[in-house]
Structures are given as structure tokens and as C-alpha cells.
N, C-alpha and C positions, 0 to 999 in steps of 0.2 A: 526529448527536450533539447534545447540548445545548449551549447557548451557554456558553462559559467566559470568564472575565475574561481580558483580554490580559495577558501577563506578561513574559517575560524576553527575553534575547538568547542566541544560541548561536553557536558558532564554525562558520560556514558562509557561503559566498558568497551563498547565497540567503537572502532574509529569511524565516526560518521563524518569524515573529513570532507572538505571542499564545500563550504558554503560559498560557492563561487560567486563572482560578481560581474565581470564585464558583460553587460547586456546591451552593448551598443546597438545591435541590430536585431534584437529579439522581439517577437510579437508581444504586444503589451498585455499583461495579465489583468484580468478584472478581479482576480482574487488569488491569494496565495495561502497555502496551508503551511504555517511555520510553527511547529510545536516544539522547536528546540529552545534550550535555555540560552541566555545571552552570555557573551564572552568578553572579558576585558582585553585580552591580547588578540587583536584582530590583524590578520595578514591576508593580503590578496595576491593571488598568483594567476595570471591570465593565460597560462599555457593550456592548450586544448588538444585533444586527440581526435582526429577525424574519424567519423563512423564510416561504415560501408556506404559508398555512394553509388553502387552499381544497381541497387534494387529500384525498380520503377515503382513510384507511389503516386497517388492522386495529389494534385496540387490543390492548395486551399484558395478558393476563389474569393474568400471574404477579404475585403480591403481592410487591413489592420495597420495601426500606427506602430512604428518601431520606437522603442524608448531605451534610454540608458538607465538601467535599474541596478543599483549597487546592493549586493547582498549583505555587505557589512552592516548597513543600516537596518535591513530587514531582520537580520538575526541578532543584531545588537551586540554588545560586548560586555555583558555584565557578569556572567557566571561560568565562563569557559575555562578550560584547562590551557595553560600556556603551551604554545606549540613546541617549545624547547623540551618539554617534559612528555609530550605525547608519544605514543607508540602504537603500532598496529595491533589489532587483536590477534593473538596467536591461535593456532589450532588447539582445541581443548585438551587438557591433560586428562586422559581417561581414568586415572586413579582418583580424580576429583569427582567423578560421576556418582551421584547418589539418587535417592528417590525423587521423582518428579511430583509436582503438585497439580491436581486437576484445576483448582482455583487458588487465588492468593490466600495463603494461610491454611490451605488444606481443603478437602481431604487429599491424601496422597493417591497417586495412580496405583492401583492394586497389583501392579507388576513392575518389574524393572525396565526402564527404557534405555539402559546403558548398553552400548555395543560390546561384542566380544573384544577382549584385549589382545593386541598382537604380541608376539614373543618379546619384542623389545620396542618400547615406545620411543626410545632415543634414536632408533635407526629407521624410522618410517621415512621413506624418501618422498621427494616432491614428484608429483604426477607428470608424466610425459605423454603427450597424445600419440596414440598408435597411428601408423600409416593408414591411409584410406584411399580408395579409388573412386568412391561415389558418396555424395552427401546423403545423409538421412533427411528426408523431407517430411515434416510434420503436417498432416492434413487437417482441415476443419472437421470436427467430429460429426457434424450434422450431414456431411456430404460423403462419408466413406461408404464403400461397397461391402457386400456380404463376405467376400474373400478376406478383406482387411479385418472385419469384425471377428471372423473365425480365428485368424492369426492372433489377434489381440487377446481373445478369450483363452486360447491355448497357452500363450505365454504367461498370462496371469495365473492360470490354473497350475502350471508347472512351478511358478514362483510360490504359490500357496503350499504346494507339496513339500517345498523345502523347509516349511515350518516344522516338519517332523524332527528336524535337527535344530534345536533352539540356539545352537552356537553358530549356525550357518548365517553369516551376515547378509546373504542374498535373499533370505526368506522374506515373504510378504510382511510378516509382523515385525521382523527386524528392520525392514525398510521403513515401515510406518513409525517405528520407535526413534528413528533419526530425528524426525520432526518433534517428537515428544521431548527428547533429551535437549535439543537446542532451543526449544521454545517454552518449556514448562519448568525451568529452573533446576534441571538435573546437574548441569555443569557449573562449576565454580572457577572463576579466574580472578586472582588477586582479592579473594574474599567476597566477590560479588557474583551474583547469578548472571550467567550468560543468556542473552536474549537477542535473537537475530531479527526480531520484528521491531517496528517503530524506530528504525535507524537506517543508515545508508548500507547496512549489510543485508537488507531484505532481498534486493534483486540478485546480487551475486550468490548468496547462499542457496536460494531456490534454483538458480540456474545450474549450479553444480549438482545439487540434489537430483534434479530431473535428468541430468546428463548420465549419471551412473545408473539410475533406475532404468532408464531407457536401454542402456547397453546390456544390463542384466537380462531384461526381457528379450532382447534380440538374441543373446547368446543361448537362451533356453529353447529357442526354436530354430537355432542355427541360421539366423538371418541377420547379418550385420547391417543391413539397410533398413531394418524395422525402425519405425519412428512413432513416438507417442502422438496421439491426436491432440488438438487444442479446441477448447470449448469457446467457440466464436461468439461470445455474448455481446461483443461490441457491434454486431451486425444483426438487423432484425431477423434474418433467417436462422441465426444461432441463439436467439434469446429464449431458449427453452432448454430443459435438461436434454442432452443428446439422447435420442431414442435407444441407442445400443446399451446405455447404462440402466435402462428401465425394463430389463428382461429378467424376471425372478428366476432364480436357479442358475443364472450364468455367473461366471467367475468375476465379472466386473459389476455385478449388482450388489447393492448394500441396502439391507432392510432398515438400517438406522438413518433414514432420511425423513424429512418432513413430508407427510403425505401430499401436501399441496404441490410438490414438484412434479407429480405424475400427470399424465393425460395432456401433455402439451401446454401446461400453464406458462404464461409469459413471466420471465424472471424480472425481479425488481432490483436493479443495480444499486439502489439506495436502501435496500431492505434493512429493517431495524427490528425484526422479530415478530411483526404483526402484519396482517394483510392490509395493503394500501387500497383505500376505497376509491377506485378510479377505473376507467375503461382500459382494455388491453392497448388500444391505440395511444392513450395518454401515458400508459406505463412505458411503452416503447419510445415515445417522445421524450419522456423524462430520462430514460436510459441514454439516449443520444445526447441530451443536454449535459448529463453528468460526464459523458465521455469527452465532449468538447471542452468543458470547464477543466477537467482533470488533465487532459493531454495537451491542450493548447493554452487556454487562459491562465491556468494556475501553475503551469510548469515551464516557464521560460528558462529556468536555471537548473543546473544539475542537482543541487541540494534540495530544491523544492520537489523534484521528481523522485530522487532516490531516497530522501529522508535525511535526518540530521546527523551530524558528525558523531562518531562513536569510537572512542579509543580505549586502550587498555587502562584499567584503573579507575574508570569513571562509571557512573551509574547507568544502567540500561534504560531503554525507552526514552531517548531524548526527543524524538519526534518522527512521525511517519511521513513518507512522501505522498504525493497526490494519489497515485494509483493504489498504493497499499490502503490508503484511507477509503477511497471509493474508486473502483468497484470491488477490489479484492475482498475486503472485510464483509461487505453486504452479501456477496455471493456465498461466503461461508455461512453466514447467518441464515440466508434463505434456504440453503440446502440441508442444514443440520436439524435434528429433532427440536421440538419446542422445549425450551428450558423449563424445568419444573414438572414436565409430564412424566409418565411412567414408562420405563423401558420394558422389553420382553421379559427380563429376569426380575422385574419388580423394583429395580433401583430407580431413583429419581434422576431424570435427565439433566446433564450439564451441557446440552446442545450436541451430544454425540450424533454422528461422528464428525461431520464437517464443521459443526458449530463450536468446537473447542480445539485448541492447538494440539493437545495431547493425543487426541483420537483422530484428527483430520486425515492422516495418512492411511487410516484403515478403510477409507472409502476410495475406490479406484478413481472416482471422478475428481478427487483432489489433484491428481497429477495432470489431468486434462484441463482443469481450471487454471493451474499454475503454468501450463503450457501457453495459455493465452496471456497470462500476466507477463510471462517472459517475452512473448511476442511484442507486447507493448513497449518493452525496452528498445527493441529494434525499430518499431514504428516511430517512437518518440525521436530517436536519433535521425530519422529520415525527414523530420518535420521542419527542418530549417532553423534559422536563427542560431542561438548558442546551445542548441540541444546536443550536447556531446558528453562523453563520459567524464567523470571526476578525474582530476590529475593529481590529487593529494596522495603522497606516498603512504600515508597511514591507512588509506582506503585500499590502494593498490596492493599493499603488502599484507593485508589481513588474510588469515588462513582458516581453513576448515579441515575436517578429517572425514574420509570416506573409504569404503571398501569397493573394489571394482568387481567385474563379472567373474574374475578368477579367484576371488576371495583374498586378493592382495590389498593390504592397507596403504593409503596414500595421504599425504598432505597436499592441499591445493591452495592456490593463491587467487585473490580477486583479479590481479593483473592478467591472469591467463584465461579469463572467461569473458573478455570484453567483446569478442567477435565470435558469434555463434558458428559462422562458416568455418573458421579455423578450428573450432571444436568438433566439426564434422556434421553439422546439421543446419537446416534452414526451414522456413515455413512456406507452405503453399499460399501464394498471394490471394487475398480477399479484399473486396472494396471496403473502404473505411468512410462511410457516409457521415460520421461524426465530425470529420474535418471541416465540413461546411455547415455545421449546425449551430452557429452562433445565435443565441436568443435575440429576437428582435421585437417580440410582442411586449406590450406594456400592461401592467395590472390596472393602472389608472391613467387617464388622460391629463390629469392635473398633478398638483403637488399636495402631499399630506400637510395639514396645518400643524406645524411643529409646536405652535403655541398651545395646542390642546393636549400635548403630551408632557409627562413629567420629565424634568431634565435628568441627565445621566446620574448626577449626584444624589438624586432622591431614590434611584432604583438600586444602586449598588452601595455596599456589598449585598449580593443576592444569596440568601441562605439555601434556597432550592429553586430549581427551574421546573416547577410543577405545572406551569401554564404559560401560554404565550405572553411575552412582555414587549411593550413598545416604549421607546424613550427618544428624547431629542438630544442631540449631541453637537457641540460646536466644532467647526472645522478650523484648523490653524491658518488657513488662507483660502480665499476664493478668487474667481476670475483669473486664474493663473495663466500665464503665457505658455506657449508650446515649449519654449526653452526651459521655463521653470518646471514644467511637468517632466521634461527629459532629465532634468537635474535631480528632482526629488519626487519620490513616489508617495502617494497619500495612503496611509495604512490605518485601518480600523483594527484595534487590538482589544481582545478580551483577556484581561490579566487574571492569573491565579485560578484557572479552571480546574476544579477538582470533582471527582466522581468515584463511585464504587466500581473498582476494577472487576468485580465478580459479575457485573451486569452488562447487557448490551446497552450501548450509549449512542444516541444520535440527536443532534439539534441542527436546525436550519437557520440561516441568517438572510434577511431581506433589507433592502434600502427603499425608502420612500413607500413604505407599506405600514398598515396598522395591524392590530390583532385579528382583523377579519380576513386577512390575506388567505387565499386558497393555497395552502402549503403542499397540496397534492399535484399542483401544476407548476413545474419547475422551469418550463421553457419560457420564462419571462425575464426581461432585462433586470428586474429588481432582485432576482435571486442571486445572492452573493456567494453562497457556499454552505457546505455541511461539514459537521464533525461527527465521526463514527469511531467506535472502539469495540473490539471483541474481547471478552474476558481473557485475562492473561496474568502471568506471574509478574509481580512488581519487585523492585530491588529490595525493599525493606520489609517484605512479608505483610505489610498492612493491606487492608482491603481498599484503602482510599488512594487514588493517584496523588502524586505530588503536584502542587499547583503549577500548571503550564500555561504559556500564552497561546492563544489561538488568534492568528493574524490574517487579515484579508486585505489585499491591495485593491483599492476602490477607485483609482483614478479613471479607469476605463468605464466603470459602471456609472460614475457621476456624469461622464460625457454622454453615455447612451441614454440615461434617464433625463438629462437636461438639468442637472443640479450644480453645474460648475460655478454658477454665480451666487449660490446660496451660502450664507454664513453658518446656517444650522440645518441639519438634516435629520430625518426620522430613521430609526433602526428598529427592526422587529426580530425577535428571537423566538423560534417555535420549537418546543421540545417534541421529539418523536419517540424516544425510548430512554429510560433511566433518569428522567427529569427529576424525580424525587430525590435522587442522590447527587445531582449536579449543583455545585455552588460556584459562583463567579465573584471575584473580588472587585473588579471594576472594568470600565471600558474607556477608551480614549482614541483620539485620532491624532496622528503625528505625520509630519513631513519628514521623510527619511532621505538623507543625502545619498546620491547614487555614486 
């Protein structure tokens, strides 16, 4: 993403800082996923840090309008923590670690996810990168050779052997437990559960996590150049489970996967737990559409890409960034077992292994999946505009705790993981066809008759989203000049979105469409965006999420569809998963000052 000016504060224990704003030259977003709460004390800082400019990337040939889009308006200023009282999230106090929960409110994970405690927690030093002579280069998983596969299997096998000593932090299960502890409520900071998902901590936490995991694997086979593979799901050639993970009996095979992932099935990057009724070609087309929307359209600003601001003392889950929303979460859902089915031991499945945070690290493909998620961070910063790292000190100074390949404990900071090459690794380049995959097809040649639809005031509040709904909604201004569009973004907001955190959640939003829209074909200009959620631990132990706003920037979509001069437009919301538990307080369109 482009660099955005740092902006506000949010209610979350992790510092999700930098809702940046200066978007003077960023590509215009057709939708923005802003799940963060609004903040009263708003501050903008336009300092940016340049990303690595040395890597060659494909240029985007799509002609896109640059806009000035102020994040202050997008994130609002209603419920945030004053910047003066904000503080970065510290490395967790291991003495606070307790039982993790599989789902909000229970049941508990049947084993402890807490790591071994070092002799003195107060003396754990900050990590310093060891000297290196050669970068570790992560390859696309679908293109590796037999020699690499043998190395990877050997390293993973030796890591599994370390499980014989349950106190060895390098063991495979102990490595998987890292994700369980950080993501399923084991750690407590200032009386609140720590959660690295759905905030700006998502990318840096997983980058550090993979860094140490990779180094441990390399040390076990005496190869300091060994690099993890990445699941290249953003390219048609990689839109299948990498074959090397589908060999029963190998150390990187996991029997707790959905059977549909086998035999070369095309992955659905918008998966919501059920099979999509469409062709393989359409699935791949939808995948590239999702990638374009999430990497280009919806993420011109740092906080839209990374996730909402999360600082010490605030509630977790302030809002996920675009890539965490899609495709990160759907890949987990697509790969894990079907929730409610029976496991080998007779227990009821909660989506194990990949489909639940507590167990995701028990599937070796998890690390391959997150390799590509991490690669998206690099690709995003290479995409131009304001797509640069957050500069908010509360983000840069947030910390995590890990053990290295020598069993030494370390504290690490976000500020030290911004450049993967400085960390000692890079990625084998692959084409990124999604860069030029802006939707151009239209669902209809005309305009939906808004007079035939109920107005927004008659549809909301909505108790449950158990079927597709369409409504008409008034715009605050039409026929706007280019300067007006540059000064103010038009935002469609669904207020007070609540749902059951124990369920898979997804719904899609379309403009100028009715309830008959084919929601399985997303490569249309009317497709505005999707919301997804993987079951996770919530701050208050309730099974219901706290009402959050789901916001979509629609200025570009209105241009593409030809609705710029219309005072009233049609909006359609299509539930894909968990609709029975989804309620929405209301919907509105506002012009947000940039």
C-alpha cells in the first residue's frame, strides 16, 4: 500500500496506530474495509518511510485517478483513545499466560499453549540480527524441486522429533503453540486478552513468527540458507494446495484438512466454508478480482492495509486490514476441516487445523500460507502511491516474545522487521496478474429502479441477515466536480455490525444490483466488497462481536457504474455464511473530508 499519514487511536490493546491520511497521489479506492472504531482525538502525521525500491515489479497499466483521501474522516473520531495516553503493546508477560480458548467462551484448548519461561523475564534482551553472507530466498511452493522438498521434509521431521522434550521451544508443537497463545486468549495485558489479529499487529507479528520458525528449520539441517516456501495463491499456477503438502506420511502432511483441498482443487480466496457453485475458470477470475480489490482498490493507505490502530490498554479486534480480511482468512477456512464434522478421535471439529487460530500452526502449510501473506506486504509497498509502512511510534515500538534456533529468548520490535532483506530473506519474484485485473464488466446495462426498492429507513435495523436484501439510499451529493471528489470521499457505511464470533462470517455488497445478482461472479464493477471473519476470541468472552462499522469507499464505483449524477442508488447485501447471526443497526452514505 501507499504510505499514509499516521492518524488516530483506536480501542484495542494493541497499537493499531497510523490511520494515516495524506493520500495526495494514491490510486483511488473503490472500497475500503474500515472496521475500526472512531476516535475523538485525531492527529495526522505525514511522515513516511520509503520501502525497498530495488525490486522489479510489474507496472499497473490500468489508468487510475489519483485522489486526496483523508483517513481522519474515514476512521472518524468518536471512540478512540487520546494519543497522549497511548502506549505500544509490550511483549507479553509470560506469567500472565493461562489456558487458551478454542472458541469465545470455551471450550478451553485441552493443553497449555504457554511457552517455557526463561530464567529471568526481566533480563530478556532485544534481538539483534546475526551477520549473514547470503539472503535466504523463499521460493513459490508449486515450483520447488525434489531436492528442496526432501530438505523441507527432513527439517520438519527433525523439528517434530524435538517434541520429545516438551520444554524445548523449538519443537513443532511448541512452535504451533505460539500462534495459539497470541491468538486464542492465553495472554493478558492490562486485564485484557491479547490478540494479534484484526489490528495493525497482524503483519509484523506473523513476519517475526515465520522468521524464527525458518531459522530453526535451517539450523536443524545445518543449512543457514534454507528458506520457507510461499503458497503463491495470488497467481493461477499457485491456486491449489501445493502438491508437496499432499503426500500422506510425509512430515509436512496434515490429515486434518478438508478433503476438498486434494487432487488439484482450485482454491477459493473468498471461501466461507461451503463450496462455491461455479466453474474453475470463474473461481480463478474471482480470486484475481479479490486480489485487485484488496491490494489496489481498497488499500491506498497504511491503516487500510495493515489494520486498525491497537494500543496498550484498549480492547482487541479494532479492525482487520484488507489482506487479513481476504484472502488470509478464507484460505484458513478453505483448508481446515468442516466445522461440526467428526474428527478421527470422535471429537466435533472446530475447523482444525487451519480453520481455527489455536490449531492453525499444527498444519505445516500454515507457514507456507503466511509466507505469501508476508510477501503481500512487500508487494504492496512496491505498488506506488502512498503504500508505505506506518510511522506511528506506538506501532513501531510494539513488541513480541520469541525463542531462536539456539533456545535463547528474545524480545523483538515491529520497527526492526520492516525490511525483509535486512532480516536476511527475500522472495523469488513471480508475476502478479491481479495488478491489471480491475473489474470492467457490468451486471446490467441500465440502472436499477430505486423507486421499486424499500428505503434504507425501512430495512434497518436488521435483526438477521438470513437472505439477500436490497434497499435504496440517498447520496449526500451528486454530480460532484473532480475537485470535490479529491477533497471528499463518498463512504457507504454499515453501522453496528454484530455476529456470532464462533461462526464463519461472510457477506458481499453490490451497488446498482438487486437480490437476483449473481453473487458467484465477482468480476463486475458493481461488486463493492466483502466482509469475512474466522472464529476468534473476543475481548469480553461473549460470543457476539461488538458492533463495528463496515465502510466502503464508493466514489470510484459510482464513476465506473455511471451513477455519479444519481441522487439515490441501490445497494444489495448478500449473506454467504453466518447470516443468521449477523445483525446491522443501519446504513448511510457520507462525504468525508480528506
